[in-house]
C-alpha positions in Angstrom: -37.7 31.7 17.2 -34.1 31.9 16.2 -31.5 32.9 18.7 -30.6 36.0 16.7 -34.3 37.1 16.8 -34.4 36.5 20.6 -31.4 38.6 21.0 -33.0 41.5 19.0 -36.2 41.1 21.0 -34.3 41.2 24.3 -32.5 44.4 23.3 -35.7 46.0 22.1 -37.4 45.3 25.4 -34.5 46.9 27.3 -34.7 49.9 25.0 -38.5 50.1 25.6 -37.8 50.1 29.4 -35.4 53.0 29.0 -38.0 55.0 27.1 -40.6 54.2 29.7 -38.3 55.6 32.5 -37.7 58.7 30.5 -41.5 59.1 30.1 -41.9 58.6 33.8 -39.4 61.3 34.5 -41.2 63.7 32.2 -44.5 62.8 33.9 -42.9 63.5 37.3 -42.0 67.0 36.2 -45.7 67.7 35.7 -46.7 66.6 32.2 -48.2 63.1 32.1 -48.1 61.5 28.6 -50.9 58.9 28.3 -50.1 57.2 31.6 -49.1 58.4 35.1 -45.5 58.3 36.1 -46.0 55.2 38.3 -47.6 53.4 35.5 -44.8 54.2 33.2 -42.4 52.8 35.8 -44.4 49.6 36.0 -44.4 49.2 32.3 -40.6 49.9 32.2 -39.9 47.4 35.0 -42.0 44.7 33.3 -40.3 45.1 30.0 -36.8 45.2 31.6 -37.5 41.9 33.4 -38.7 40.3 30.2 -35.8 41.7 28.3 -33.3 40.3 30.8 -35.1 37.0 30.8 -34.9 36.7 27.0 -31.2 37.8 27.0 -30.4 35.1 29.6 -32.3 32.5 27.6 -30.1 33.3 24.5 -27.0 33.1 26.6 -25.8 36.6 25.7 -24.3 35.4 22.4 -23.4 38.7 21.1 -21.6 38.6 17.8 -19.7 41.8 16.8 
């Protein structure tokens, strides 16, 4: 996998974790969507850890 692809995958995993936290917050308000709030938090935490791992592996070579 190219470094550019790894950077995109890492960013996507971080964005997925943010969406999971939002879904956990919505579930905490009383409306569970597919999973319970704690399960959304676990999915978000796992994707954030993998996203950070992939970003560290690429060396954060962000080209603007």
